[in-house]
OpenMM code with the backbone's topology and positions (N, CA, C; nanometers):
from openmm import Vec3, app, unit

residues = "UNK UNK UNK UNK UNK UNK UNK UNK UNK UNK UNK UNK UNK UNK UNK UNK UNK UNK UNK UNK UNK UNK UNK UNK UNK UNK UNK UNK UNK UNK UNK UNK UNK UNK UNK UNK UNK UNK UNK UNK UNK UNK UNK UNK UNK UNK UNK UNK UNK UNK UNK UNK UNK UNK UNK UNK UNK UNK UNK UNK UNK UNK UNK UNK UNK UNK UNK UNK UNK UNK UNK UNK UNK UNK UNK UNK UNK UNK UNK UNK UNK UNK UNK UNK UNK UNK UNK UNK UNK UNK UNK UNK UNK UNK UNK UNK UNK UNK UNK UNK UNK UNK UNK UNK UNK UNK UNK UNK UNK UNK UNK UNK UNK UNK UNK UNK UNK UNK UNK UNK UNK UNK UNK UNK UNK UNK UNK UNK UNK UNK UNK UNK UNK UNK UNK UNK UNK UNK UNK UNK UNK UNK UNK UNK UNK UNK UNK UNK UNK UNK UNK UNK UNK UNK UNK UNK UNK UNK UNK UNK UNK UNK UNK UNK UNK UNK UNK UNK UNK UNK UNK UNK UNK UNK UNK UNK UNK UNK UNK UNK UNK UNK UNK".split()
positions = [
    Vec3(1.5809, 0.8482, -4.7252),
    Vec3(1.6463, 0.7617, -4.6608),
    Vec3(1.6332, 0.5656, -4.6707),
    Vec3(1.4842, 0.5795, -4.7283),
    Vec3(1.4867, 0.4396, -4.7556),
    Vec3(1.4019, 0.4183, -4.9355),
    Vec3(1.3666, 0.3182, -4.9948),
    Vec3(1.3010, 0.2899, -5.0813),
    Vec3(1.1765, 0.1690, -5.0451),
    Vec3(1.0256, 0.2018, -5.0556),
    Vec3(0.9579, 0.1230, -5.0119),
    Vec3(0.8373, 0.1163, -5.1582),
    Vec3(0.7968, -0.0987, -5.1809),
    Vec3(0.7815, -0.0332, -5.2800),
    Vec3(0.6062, -0.0261, -5.3219),
    Vec3(0.6274, -0.0281, -5.4000),
    Vec3(0.4241, 0.0075, -5.4086),
    Vec3(0.3395, -0.1170, -5.4769),
    Vec3(0.2273, -0.0512, -5.4346),
    Vec3(0.1287, -0.2370, -5.5315),
    Vec3(0.2218, -0.2738, -5.6071),
    Vec3(0.2303, -0.2033, -5.7651),
    Vec3(0.2940, -0.2292, -5.8894),
    Vec3(0.3571, -0.3157, -5.8679),
    Vec3(0.4985, -0.3249, -5.8169),
    Vec3(0.6008, -0.4048, -5.7438),
    Vec3(0.5437, -0.4968, -5.7632),
    Vec3(0.4556, -0.4834, -5.5799),
    Vec3(0.4562, -0.5827, -5.4814),
    Vec3(0.3926, -0.7007, -5.6027),
    Vec3(0.2762, -0.6548, -5.6392),
    Vec3(0.1827, -0.7424, -5.7301),
    Vec3(0.3025, -0.8298, -5.8315),
    Vec3(0.3955, -0.8026, -5.9012),
    Vec3(0.4910, -0.8729, -5.9446),
    Vec3(0.4182, -0.9004, -6.0915),
    Vec3(0.4577, -1.0258, -6.1791),
    Vec3(0.3642, -1.1297, -6.2689),
    Vec3(0.2530, -1.1469, -6.2298),
    Vec3(0.2143, -1.1469, -6.1269),
    Vec3(0.0937, -1.1275, -6.0257),
    Vec3(-0.0663, -1.0828, -6.0548),
    Vec3(-0.1071, -1.1007, -5.9765),
    Vec3(-0.2489, -0.9329, -6.0257),
    Vec3(-0.2416, -0.8406, -5.9061),
    Vec3(-0.2719, -0.7141, -6.0077),
    Vec3(-0.3111, -0.6013, -5.8848),
    Vec3(-0.4847, -0.6061, -5.9336),
    Vec3(-0.5380, -0.5883, -5.7770),
    Vec3(-0.6521, -0.5431, -5.8219),
    Vec3(-0.7139, -0.4288, -5.7298),
    Vec3(-0.7527, -0.3780, -5.8213),
    Vec3(-0.8126, -0.1915, -5.7612),
    Vec3(-0.9457, -0.1996, -5.7309),
    Vec3(-0.9744, -0.2393, -5.6408),
    Vec3(-1.1659, -0.2301, -5.5777),
    Vec3(-1.1452, -0.0450, -5.5790),
    Vec3(-1.3367, -0.0924, -5.5950),
    Vec3(-1.4015, 0.0763, -5.6580),
    Vec3(-1.2918, 0.2152, -5.7174),
    Vec3(-1.3219, 0.0812, -5.8338),
    Vec3(-1.1977, 0.2165, -5.9454),
    Vec3(-1.3095, 0.3584, -5.9204),
    Vec3(-1.4454, 0.3698, -5.8914),
    Vec3(-1.5435, 0.4485, -5.9752),
    Vec3(-1.4939, 0.5339, -5.9068),
    Vec3(-1.4341, 0.5626, -5.7744),
    Vec3(-1.4249, 0.6057, -5.6831),
    Vec3(-1.3037, 0.7704, -5.7493),
    Vec3(-1.2349, 0.6606, -5.7636),
    Vec3(-1.0860, 0.7706, -5.7785),
    Vec3(-1.1256, 0.8834, -5.8695),
    Vec3(-1.0195, 0.9380, -5.7547),
    Vec3(-1.0369, 1.1192, -5.8010),
    Vec3(-0.9790, 1.1085, -5.9366),
    Vec3(-1.0110, 1.2197, -6.0242),
    Vec3(-0.9734, 1.2557, -6.2151),
    Vec3(-0.7828, 1.3065, -6.1633),
    Vec3(-0.7423, 1.3191, -6.0549),
    Vec3(-0.5527, 1.3178, -6.0908),
    Vec3(-0.5334, 1.1897, -6.0906),
    Vec3(-0.5618, 1.1243, -5.9911),
    Vec3(-0.5287, 0.9813, -5.9584),
    Vec3(-0.5732, 0.9330, -6.1092),
    Vec3(-0.6332, 0.9383, -6.1677),
    Vec3(-0.7528, 0.8665, -6.3225),
    Vec3(-0.6065, 0.8716, -6.4403),
    Vec3(-0.6016, 0.9777, -6.4159),
    Vec3(-0.5223, 0.9834, -6.5243),
    Vec3(-0.3537, 0.9205, -6.5412),
    Vec3(-0.3144, 0.9584, -6.4376),
    Vec3(-0.1569, 0.8415, -6.3560),
    Vec3(-0.2055, 0.7189, -6.4037),
    Vec3(-0.3698, 0.6270, -6.3321),
    Vec3(-0.3355, 0.5017, -6.4062),
    Vec3(-0.3314, 0.4910, -6.5256),
    Vec3(-0.4290, 0.6207, -6.5366),
    Vec3(-0.4351, 0.5866, -6.7571),
    Vec3(-0.2833, 0.5119, -6.7773),
    Vec3(-0.1850, 0.6461, -6.7956),
    Vec3(-0.0558, 0.6001, -6.8322),
    Vec3(-0.0106, 0.5095, -6.7871),
    Vec3(-0.0215, 0.4804, -6.6788),
    Vec3(-0.0052, 0.3278, -6.6376),
    Vec3(-0.0190, 0.2101, -6.7431),
    Vec3(-0.1606, 0.1556, -6.7553),
    Vec3(-0.2266, 0.0927, -6.8089),
    Vec3(-0.1842, 0.1070, -6.9890),
    Vec3(-0.2058, 0.2735, -7.0102),
    Vec3(-0.1143, 0.2405, -7.1461),
    Vec3(-0.0096, 0.2205, -7.2144),
    Vec3(0.0897, 0.2953, -7.1156),
    Vec3(0.2120, 0.2652, -7.1290),
    Vec3(0.2378, 0.0953, -7.1050),
    Vec3(0.2311, 0.0596, -6.9571),
    Vec3(0.2105, -0.0613, -6.9268),
    Vec3(0.3761, -0.0651, -6.8545),
    Vec3(0.3970, 0.1152, -6.7950),
    Vec3(0.5147, 0.1514, -6.7589),
    Vec3(0.5328, 0.2131, -6.6326),
    Vec3(0.5765, 0.2646, -6.5383),
    Vec3(0.5416, 0.3670, -6.4300),
    Vec3(0.7341, 0.4116, -6.4449),
    Vec3(0.7113, 0.4919, -6.3461),
    Vec3(0.7935, 0.5670, -6.2476),
    Vec3(0.7605, 0.5488, -6.1125),
    Vec3(0.8627, 0.4935, -6.0193),
    Vec3(0.8586, 0.5615, -5.8703),
    Vec3(0.8299, 0.6915, -5.8490),
    Vec3(0.7652, 0.7501, -5.7133),
    Vec3(0.7760, 0.8629, -5.6853),
    Vec3(0.9739, 0.9288, -5.6613),
    Vec3(0.9740, 0.9988, -5.6953),
    Vec3(1.1129, 1.0511, -5.7167),
    Vec3(1.2116, 0.9911, -5.8007),
    Vec3(1.1917, 0.8461, -5.8689),
    Vec3(1.2878, 0.8088, -5.9642),
    Vec3(1.2826, 0.8457, -6.0903),
    Vec3(1.3753, 0.8025, -6.1007),
    Vec3(1.3795, 0.8398, -6.2724),
    Vec3(1.3874, 0.7004, -6.3512),
    Vec3(1.4151, 0.5889, -6.3626),
    Vec3(1.4195, 0.4904, -6.3966),
    Vec3(1.2485, 0.4864, -6.4186),
    Vec3(1.2199, 0.4286, -6.5155),
    Vec3(1.0861, 0.3612, -6.6038),
    Vec3(1.0940, 0.2104, -6.5883),
    Vec3(1.0032, 0.1455, -6.4869),
    Vec3(0.9878, 0.1010, -6.4989),
    Vec3(0.9341, -0.0222, -6.5496),
    Vec3(0.9055, -0.1849, -6.5640),
    Vec3(0.7732, -0.2610, -6.6132),
    Vec3(0.6942, -0.2849, -6.6031),
    Vec3(0.5572, -0.2896, -6.5860),
    Vec3(0.4374, -0.2928, -6.5448),
    Vec3(0.4151, -0.4247, -6.6263),
    Vec3(0.4222, -0.5122, -6.4874),
    Vec3(0.4299, -0.6939, -6.5723),
    Vec3(0.2903, -0.7616, -6.5077),
    Vec3(0.2051, -0.7074, -6.4487),
    Vec3(0.0797, -0.7818, -6.3667),
    Vec3(0.0147, -0.7886, -6.4346),
    Vec3(-0.1067, -0.7890, -6.4053),
    Vec3(-0.2492, -0.7861, -6.4605),
    Vec3(-0.2590, -0.7309, -6.4226),
    Vec3(-0.4839, -0.6450, -6.4238),
    Vec3(-0.4807, -0.5563, -6.3562),
    Vec3(-0.6357, -0.6330, -6.3972),
    Vec3(-0.7213, -0.5846, -6.2275),
    Vec3(-0.8473, -0.6195, -6.2023),
    Vec3(-0.9348, -0.5057, -6.1752),
    Vec3(-1.0191, -0.4633, -6.2261),
    Vec3(-1.0910, -0.3705, -6.1651),
    Vec3(-1.2231, -0.3741, -6.1288),
    Vec3(-1.2216, -0.3908, -5.9691),
    Vec3(-1.4473, -0.3712, -5.9257),
    Vec3(-1.5033, -0.2064, -5.9396),
    Vec3(-1.5448, -0.2290, -5.9070),
    Vec3(-1.6259, -0.1282, -5.8705),
    Vec3(-1.8510, -0.1372, -5.8916),
    Vec3(-1.9061, -0.0407, -5.7818),
    Vec3(-2.0588, -0.1187, -5.7861),
    Vec3(-2.1254, 0.0239, -5.8579),
    Vec3(-2.0211, 0.1169, -5.9526),
    Vec3(-2.1143, 0.2105, -5.9855),
    Vec3(-2.0893, 0.2067, -6.1442),
    Vec3(-2.1927, 0.2287, -6.2227),
    Vec3(-2.1686, 0.1851, -6.3831),
    Vec3(-2.0853, 0.3023, -6.4260),
    Vec3(-1.9435, 0.2345, -6.5020),
    Vec3(-1.8826, 0.2810, -6.5573),
    Vec3(-1.9407, 0.4203, -6.7306),
    Vec3(-2.0140, 0.2979, -6.7881),
    Vec3(-2.1109, 0.3660, -6.9278),
    Vec3(-2.1360, 0.4916, -6.8535),
    Vec3(-2.2426, 0.4550, -6.8046),
    Vec3(-2.3544, 0.5586, -6.6966),
    Vec3(-2.2334, 0.6408, -6.7232),
    Vec3(-2.1682, 0.6107, -6.6018),
    Vec3(-2.0998, 0.7396, -6.5736),
    Vec3(-1.9999, 0.8192, -6.7188),
    Vec3(-1.9824, 0.7421, -6.7995),
    Vec3(-1.8935, 0.8351, -6.9286),
    Vec3(-2.0302, 0.9183, -6.9465),
    Vec3(-2.1434, 0.8482, -7.0272),
    Vec3(-2.2583, 0.8802, -7.0930),
    Vec3(-2.2946, 1.0749, -7.0054),
    Vec3(-2.2323, 1.0407, -6.8633),
    Vec3(-2.3275, 1.1588, -6.7936),
    Vec3(-2.2936, 1.2768, -6.7206),
    Vec3(-2.1064, 1.1506, -6.7914),
    Vec3(-2.0323, 1.2901, -6.7885),
    Vec3(-1.9725, 1.3377, -6.6669),
    Vec3(-1.9248, 1.2911, -6.5641),
    Vec3(-1.8743, 1.2800, -6.4579),
    Vec3(-1.6991, 1.1016, -6.5008),
    Vec3(-1.8042, 1.1145, -6.5664),
    Vec3(-1.6109, 0.9380, -6.5762),
    Vec3(-1.5648, 1.0224, -6.6769),
    Vec3(-1.4687, 0.9069, -6.7217),
    Vec3(-1.3337, 0.9984, -6.8477),
    Vec3(-1.3721, 0.7966, -6.9182),
    Vec3(-1.4361, 0.8939, -7.0265),
    Vec3(-1.4105, 0.7459, -7.0982),
    Vec3(-1.2883, 0.6638, -7.1795),
    Vec3(-1.1823, 0.7289, -7.2048),
    Vec3(-1.0819, 0.6252, -7.1703),
    Vec3(-1.0772, 0.5832, -7.0468),
    Vec3(-1.0726, 0.6168, -6.9801),
    Vec3(-1.1200, 0.5085, -6.8282),
    Vec3(-1.1585, 0.3842, -6.8620),
    Vec3(-1.2753, 0.3776, -6.9012),
    Vec3(-1.3484, 0.3094, -6.8840),
    Vec3(-1.2860, 0.1926, -7.0584),
    Vec3(-1.2778, 0.2722, -7.1341),
    Vec3(-1.1916, 0.1413, -7.2625),
    Vec3(-1.0925, 0.1677, -7.2403),
    Vec3(-0.9800, 0.2332, -7.1275),
    Vec3(-0.8451, 0.1595, -7.1000),
    Vec3(-0.9236, -0.0176, -7.0617),
    Vec3(-0.9773, -0.0317, -6.8907),
    Vec3(-1.0696, -0.1076, -6.8202),
    Vec3(-1.1651, -0.1551, -6.8683),
    Vec3(-1.2011, -0.1399, -6.9905),
    Vec3(-1.2911, -0.2558, -7.0687),
    Vec3(-1.2912, -0.3389, -7.1204),
    Vec3(-1.1799, -0.4308, -7.0527),
    Vec3(-1.0996, -0.5434, -7.1644),
    Vec3(-1.2363, -0.6409, -7.1827),
    Vec3(-1.2066, -0.7260, -7.0502),
    Vec3(-1.3109, -0.8564, -7.0250),
    Vec3(-1.3618, -0.7367, -6.9159),
    Vec3(-1.5057, -0.7783, -6.9317),
    Vec3(-1.6654, -0.7531, -6.8526),
    Vec3(-1.7173, -0.8494, -6.7647),
    Vec3(-1.6986, -0.8162, -6.6382),
    Vec3(-1.8361, -0.9096, -6.5421),
    Vec3(-1.8847, -0.8698, -6.4954),
    Vec3(-2.0377, -0.8772, -6.4917),
    Vec3(-2.0877, -0.8411, -6.4017),
    Vec3(-2.1934, -0.9645, -6.3495),
    Vec3(-2.0988, -0.8739, -6.1832),
    Vec3(-2.1842, -0.9816, -6.0752),
    Vec3(-2.3393, -0.9650, -6.0085),
    Vec3(-2.3779, -0.9660, -6.0597),
    Vec3(-2.5326, -0.9794, -5.9425),
    Vec3(-2.5548, -0.9362, -5.7629),
    Vec3(-2.5710, -0.8375, -5.6961),
    Vec3(-2.6116, -0.8110, -5.6022),
    Vec3(-2.5742, -0.9301, -5.5372),
    Vec3(-2.5779, -0.9773, -5.4233),
    Vec3(-2.6329, -1.0658, -5.2875),
    Vec3(-2.7154, -1.1206, -5.2635),
    Vec3(-2.8291, -0.9439, -5.3106),
    Vec3(-2.9107, -0.9734, -5.2634),
    Vec3(-3.0547, -1.0556, -5.4489),
    Vec3(-2.9996, -1.0773, -5.5288),
    Vec3(-3.0195, -1.2054, -5.6475),
    Vec3(-3.0062, -1.3034, -5.6306),
    Vec3(-2.8827, -1.3263, -5.5938),
    Vec3(-2.7981, -1.4864, -5.6224),
    Vec3(-2.8678, -1.5282, -5.4152),
    Vec3(-2.9205, -1.5644, -5.3860),
    Vec3(-3.0329, -1.6869, -5.2490),
    Vec3(-2.9569, -1.7652, -5.2800),
    Vec3(-2.9430, -1.8766, -5.4017),
    Vec3(-2.8855, -2.0077, -5.3606),
    Vec3(-2.7214, -1.9417, -5.3054),
    Vec3(-2.6151, -1.8718, -5.3483),
    Vec3(-2.5259, -1.8582, -5.2978),
    Vec3(-2.4878, -1.8172, -5.1185),
    Vec3(-2.6079, -1.6873, -5.0315),
    Vec3(-2.5648, -1.7520, -4.9690),
    Vec3(-2.6010, -1.8419, -4.8053),
    Vec3(-2.6316, -1.9086, -4.8385),
    Vec3(-2.5497, -2.0702, -4.7669),
    Vec3(-2.4453, -2.0472, -4.7579),
    Vec3(-2.3879, -2.0536, -4.9330),
    Vec3(-2.2112, -2.1168, -4.9588),
    Vec3(-2.1548, -2.0065, -4.8245),
    Vec3(-2.1977, -1.8977, -4.8572),
    Vec3(-2.1355, -1.7655, -4.8262),
    Vec3(-2.1336, -1.8153, -4.7067),
    Vec3(-2.1756, -1.7928, -4.6710),
    Vec3(-2.2454, -1.7698, -4.5059),
    Vec3(-2.1602, -1.9460, -4.4214),
    Vec3(-2.1880, -1.9871, -4.4635),
    Vec3(-2.0783, -2.1592, -4.4212),
    Vec3(-1.9137, -2.1290, -4.4480),
    Vec3(-1.8812, -2.0665, -4.5243),
    Vec3(-1.7715, -2.0282, -4.5673),
    Vec3(-1.7093, -1.9406, -4.5010),
    Vec3(-1.7756, -1.8009, -4.4577),
    Vec3(-1.7350, -1.6638, -4.3582),
    Vec3(-1.7038, -1.7182, -4.2634),
    Vec3(-1.8339, -1.7842, -4.1806),
    Vec3(-1.8144, -1.8272, -4.0237),
    Vec3(-1.6917, -1.9555, -4.0030),
    Vec3(-1.6532, -2.0167, -4.1102),
    Vec3(-1.5515, -2.1349, -4.1109),
    Vec3(-1.4111, -2.0307, -4.0805),
    Vec3(-1.3769, -1.9134, -4.2075),
    Vec3(-1.3304, -1.8064, -4.1364),
    Vec3(-1.2584, -1.7190, -3.9908),
    Vec3(-1.3872, -1.6945, -3.9804),
    Vec3(-1.4531, -1.6226, -3.8676),
    Vec3(-1.4347, -1.7025, -3.8175),
    Vec3(-1.4663, -1.8174, -3.7447),
    Vec3(-1.4393, -1.9002, -3.6182),
    Vec3(-1.2315, -1.8815, -3.6178),
    Vec3(-1.2076, -1.9159, -3.7047),
    Vec3(-1.0856, -1.9241, -3.7087),
    Vec3(-0.9805, -1.7860, -3.7090),
    Vec3(-0.9477, -1.6930, -3.7093),
    Vec3(-0.9328, -1.5993, -3.7194),
    Vec3(-0.9937, -1.5500, -3.5240),
    Vec3(-1.1186, -1.5720, -3.4525),
    Vec3(-1.1684, -1.5673, -3.3884),
    Vec3(-1.1338, -1.6383, -3.3409),
    Vec3(-1.0305, -1.7271, -3.3619),
    Vec3(-1.0118, -1.8517, -3.1949),
    Vec3(-1.1368, -1.9656, -3.1690),
    Vec3(-1.2295, -1.9408, -3.2120),
    Vec3(-1.3583, -2.0129, -3.2055),
    Vec3(-1.4242, -2.1582, -3.2557),
    Vec3(-1.4714, -2.2004, -3.2045),
    Vec3(-1.4998, -2.3406, -3.3172),
    Vec3(-1.6304, -2.2940, -3.4110),
    Vec3(-1.6504, -2.3578, -3.5027),
    Vec3(-1.7102, -2.3075, -3.6310),
    Vec3(-1.8648, -2.4296, -3.5270),
    Vec3(-1.9531, -2.2382, -3.5710),
    Vec3(-2.1219, -2.2991, -3.5011),
    Vec3(-2.1937, -2.3653, -3.6115),
    Vec3(-2.2545, -2.4904, -3.5584),
    Vec3(-2.4229, -2.5250, -3.6983),
    Vec3(-2.4452, -2.3646, -3.7123),
    Vec3(-2.5372, -2.4128, -3.8704),
    Vec3(-2.6108, -2.2719, -3.8657),
    Vec3(-2.7781, -2.3686, -3.8317),
    Vec3(-2.8911, -2.3306, -3.7792),
    Vec3(-2.9559, -2.3662, -3.7960),
    Vec3(-3.0191, -2.3376, -3.9594),
    Vec3(-3.1764, -2.4238, -3.9938),
    Vec3(-3.2441, -2.3572, -4.1222),
    Vec3(-3.3154, -2.2500, -4.0863),
    Vec3(-3.3500, -2.2235, -3.9503),
    Vec3(-3.3843, -2.0509, -3.9050),
    Vec3(-3.3227, -1.9857, -3.9490),
    Vec3(-3.1724, -1.9910, -3.8594),
    Vec3(-3.1131, -1.8722, -3.8873),
    Vec3(-3.0700, -1.8362, -4.0950),
    Vec3(-3.0443, -1.9706, -4.1866),
    Vec3(-3.0561, -1.9843, -4.3248),
    Vec3(-3.1324, -1.9482, -4.3678),
    Vec3(-3.2756, -1.8916, -4.3730),
    Vec3(-3.3750, -1.8880, -4.4189),
    Vec3(-3.3924, -1.7314, -4.3979),
    Vec3(-3.3333, -1.6413, -4.2297),
    Vec3(-3.3582, -1.5129, -4.1916),
    Vec3(-3.2019, -1.4603, -4.2961),
    Vec3(-3.1300, -1.5254, -4.3505),
    Vec3(-3.0448, -1.4488, -4.4207),
    Vec3(-3.1146, -1.4853, -4.6112),
    Vec3(-3.1603, -1.5954, -4.5892),
    Vec3(-3.1788, -1.6102, -4.7853),
    Vec3(-3.2735, -1.4575, -4.7674),
    Vec3(-3.3296, -1.4441, -4.6222),
    Vec3(-3.4951, -1.3571, -4.6736),
    Vec3(-3.4473, -1.1808, -4.6530),
    Vec3(-3.3152, -1.1317, -4.6283),
    Vec3(-3.2541, -1.0481, -4.5345),
    Vec3(-3.2614, -0.9984, -4.7065),
    Vec3(-3.2407, -0.8095, -4.7325),
    Vec3(-3.2198, -0.7706, -4.9101),
    Vec3(-3.0783, -0.7375, -4.8671),
    Vec3(-2.9783, -0.7112, -4.8014),
    Vec3(-2.8228, -0.7154, -4.7914),
    Vec3(-2.8024, -0.5472, -4.9093),
    Vec3(-2.8453, -0.5276, -4.9170),
    Vec3(-2.7817, -0.3822, -4.9619),
    Vec3(-2.6531, -0.3291, -4.9643),
    Vec3(-2.5436, -0.3383, -4.8510),
    Vec3(-2.4355, -0.3689, -4.8668),
    Vec3(-2.3663, -0.4861, -4.8816),
    Vec3(-2.4147, -0.6174, -4.9508),
    Vec3(-2.4141, -0.6719, -4.9739),
    Vec3(-2.3173, -0.8023, -4.9357),
    Vec3(-2.2033, -0.8812, -4.9709),
    Vec3(-2.0792, -0.9463, -4.9316),
    Vec3(-2.0335, -0.8577, -4.8479),
    Vec3(-2.0241, -0.7787, -4.7704),
    Vec3(-1.9062, -0.7018, -4.7068),
    Vec3(-2.0573, -0.6971, -4.5724),
    Vec3(-2.1379, -0.6340, -4.6153),
    Vec3(-2.2247, -0.6647, -4.4730),
    Vec3(-2.2656, -0.7965, -4.4415),
    Vec3(-2.2736, -0.9045, -4.4843),
    Vec3(-2.2420, -1.0597, -4.4957),
    Vec3(-2.1744, -1.0280, -4.3207),
    Vec3(-2.0629, -1.0248, -4.4343),
    Vec3(-1.9397, -1.0912, -4.3249),
    Vec3(-1.9326, -1.0087, -4.2211),
    Vec3(-2.0031, -0.8612, -4.1754),
    Vec3(-2.0014, -0.7880, -4.0551),
    Vec3(-2.0904, -0.8134, -4.0067),
    Vec3(-2.2531, -0.8735, -4.0169),
    Vec3(-2.2803, -0.9113, -3.9571),
    Vec3(-2.3020, -1.0910, -3.8927),
    Vec3(-2.2560, -1.1552, -4.0018),
    Vec3(-2.1969, -1.2874, -3.9108),
    Vec3(-2.0178, -1.3170, -3.7837),
    Vec3(-1.9734, -1.1513, -3.8379),
    Vec3(-1.8716, -1.1747, -3.7578),
    Vec3(-1.9410, -1.1108, -3.5902),
    Vec3(-2.0600, -1.0562, -3.6304),
    Vec3(-2.1425, -0.9490, -3.5175),
    Vec3(-2.1636, -1.1151, -3.4030),
    Vec3(-2.2599, -1.1423, -3.5136),
    Vec3(-2.3108, -1.2683, -3.4439),
    Vec3(-2.2927, -1.4218, -3.3709),
    Vec3(-2.1364, -1.4124, -3.4190),
    Vec3(-2.0291, -1.4470, -3.3902),
    Vec3(-1.9976, -1.4263, -3.2732),
    Vec3(-1.9131, -1.3920, -3.2803),
    Vec3(-1.8549, -1.2773, -3.1313),
    Vec3(-1.9586, -1.2954, -2.9755),
    Vec3(-2.0697, -1.3490, -3.0535),
    Vec3(-2.1853, -1.2830, -2.9066),
    Vec3(-2.2381, -1.3859, -2.8605),
    Vec3(-2.2777, -1.5192, -2.9994),
    Vec3(-2.2545, -1.6201, -2.9706),
    Vec3(-2.2469, -1.6995, -2.8574),
    Vec3(-2.3139, -1.7664, -2.7081),
    Vec3(-2.2971, -1.8203, -2.6260),
    Vec3(-2.3671, -2.0250, -2.7077),
    Vec3(-2.2915, -2.0324, -2.7176),
    Vec3(-2.3088, -2.2458, -2.8483),
    Vec3(-2.2250, -2.2589, -2.8825),
    Vec3(-2.3233, -2.3165, -2.9504),
    Vec3(-2.2065, -2.4115, -3.0696),
    Vec3(-2.3651, -2.4121, -3.2025),
    Vec3(-2.4637, -2.3533, -3.1926),
    Vec3(-2.5611, -2.3532, -3.3042),
    Vec3(-2.5673, -2.1439, -3.3316),
    Vec3(-2.6185, -2.1051, -3.4308),
    Vec3(-2.6511, -1.9956, -3.4680),
    Vec3(-2.6780, -1.9762, -3.5494),
    Vec3(-2.8290, -1.9854, -3.4348),
    Vec3(-2.9751, -1.9541, -3.4512),
    Vec3(-3.0307, -1.7939, -3.5265),
    Vec3(-3.1881, -1.8103, -3.5722),
    Vec3(-3.1790, -1.6468, -3.5863),
    Vec3(-3.1811, -1.5923, -3.4738),
    Vec3(-3.2413, -1.6631, -3.4013),
    Vec3(-3.2220, -1.5621, -3.2439),
    Vec3(-3.0804, -1.5133, -3.2646),
    Vec3(-2.9651, -1.5187, -3.2767),
    Vec3(-2.8441, -1.4840, -3.2845),
    Vec3(-2.8324, -1.4244, -3.3515),
    Vec3(-2.8704, -1.3560, -3.4518),
    Vec3(-2.8576, -1.2774, -3.5286),
    Vec3(-2.8741, -1.1747, -3.5246),
    Vec3(-2.7857, -1.0562, -3.6230),
    Vec3(-2.8634, -0.9449, -3.5339),
    Vec3(-3.0047, -0.9034, -3.6037),
    Vec3(-3.0476, -0.8214, -3.4373),
    Vec3(-3.2102, -0.7317, -3.4585),
    Vec3(-3.2785, -0.7044, -3.5822),
    Vec3(-3.1246, -0.5771, -3.6861),
    Vec3(-3.1952, -0.5499, -3.8359),
    Vec3(-3.2633, -0.6784, -3.8408),
    Vec3(-3.1765, -0.7905, -3.9049),
    Vec3(-3.1961, -0.8970, -3.9991),
    Vec3(-3.2633, -1.0055, -3.9561),
    Vec3(-3.2813, -1.0109, -3.8388),
    Vec3(-3.4469, -1.0299, -3.8161),
    Vec3(-3.5814, -0.9787, -3.8989),
    Vec3(-3.5349, -0.8657, -3.7569),
    Vec3(-3.6943, -0.7444, -3.8749),
    Vec3(-3.7025, -0.7291, -3.9707),
    Vec3(-3.5820, -0.7637, -3.9732),
    Vec3(-3.6216, -0.8113, -4.1914),
    Vec3(-3.6653, -0.9394, -4.2048),
    Vec3(-3.6648, -1.0663, -4.2396),
    Vec3(-3.7416, -1.1535, -4.2076),
    Vec3(-3.8792, -1.1736, -4.1852),
    Vec3(-3.9446, -1.2735, -4.2488),
    Vec3(-4.0653, -1.3285, -4.2173),
    Vec3(-4.1137, -1.4037, -4.1037),
    Vec3(-4.1994, -1.3513, -4.1291),
    Vec3(-4.2077, -1.4900, -3.9956),
    Vec3(-4.2659, -1.6176, -4.0096),
    Vec3(-4.2910, -1.7016, -3.9007),
    Vec3(-4.2859, -1.7848, -3.9143),
    Vec3(-4.4414, -1.8307, -4.0440),
    Vec3(-4.4737, -1.7752, -3.9881),
    Vec3(-4.6657, -1.7453, -4.0053),
    Vec3(-4.6677, -1.7029, -4.1074),
    Vec3(-4.5934, -1.6307, -4.2065),
    Vec3(-4.6073, -1.5777, -4.3178),
    Vec3(-4.6224, -1.4945, -4.3588),
    Vec3(-4.6532, -1.3725, -4.2636),
    Vec3(-4.6438, -1.2515, -4.2608),
    Vec3(-4.4401, -1.1761, -4.2193),
    Vec3(-4.5039, -1.0192, -4.2182),
    Vec3(-4.3909, -1.0175, -4.2586),
    Vec3(-4.3310, -1.0040, -4.0786),
    Vec3(-4.2293, -0.9750, -4.0629),
    Vec3(-4.1782, -0.9368, -3.8726),
    Vec3(-4.2005, -0.8350, -3.7877),
    Vec3(-4.2810, -0.9012, -3.6875),
    Vec3(-4.3085, -0.7869, -3.5949),
    Vec3(-4.2009, -0.6672, -3.5837),
    Vec3(-4.1985, -0.5586, -3.5845),
    Vec3(-4.1541, -0.4333, -3.5357),
    Vec3(-4.0790, -0.3895, -3.4632),
    Vec3(-4.0806, -0.4603, -3.3791),
    Vec3(-3.9658, -0.4772, -3.2460),
    Vec3(-4.0681, -0.6222, -3.1141),
    Vec3(-3.9565, -0.7366, -3.2087),
    Vec3(-3.9329, -0.8560, -3.1847),
    Vec3(-3.8771, -0.8321, -3.0187),
    Vec3(-3.9229, -0.9811, -2.9358),
    Vec3(-3.9093, -0.9381, -2.7960),
    Vec3(-3.7094, -1.0118, -2.8331),
    Vec3(-3.6413, -0.9097, -2.7770),
    Vec3(-3.5172, -0.9663, -2.7569),
    Vec3(-3.4514, -1.1278, -2.6820),
] * unit.nanometer
topology = app.Topology()
chain = topology.addChain("A")
for resn in residues:
    res = topology.addResidue(resn, chain)
    for name in ("N", "CA", "C"):
        topology.addAtom(name, app.Element.getBySymbol(name[0]), res)
């Protein structure tokens, strides 16, 4: 009854971002590879071949080259996507970026939530830098959003950060934080 544009058409001459490409099921991998190699596609149920005019950026937390070696990933997928490879170290290895990411994230989150942007205390910054960030930037965003939603005041201190973050931070006396700090 009606036609709806897919992601490739929506991207137009811009950029199509494919997140977690390492998780793509084998059946979809074959279809994506065909689109990447032929730079064209057909709509579902369509007969007309349309050009793909966008650039493609793919991201994954997996090592695609290792997946190929282990036999769990397609070699042709790796080589079609591996035109330019940028490796971004995990957040836990970039503690110099944490302050900048936290400040920018708090501004965006506060605007979305209709709140004033809080100041961030030095102890909050230290706690953020000391945390291992297994969930990377997504975890940082979620923890900051939780802290901002629950914040009652103008300054975000370590005390307002989620408990798991405070527990992972070293205590001021240089030892590990107590396993059950006072709330």
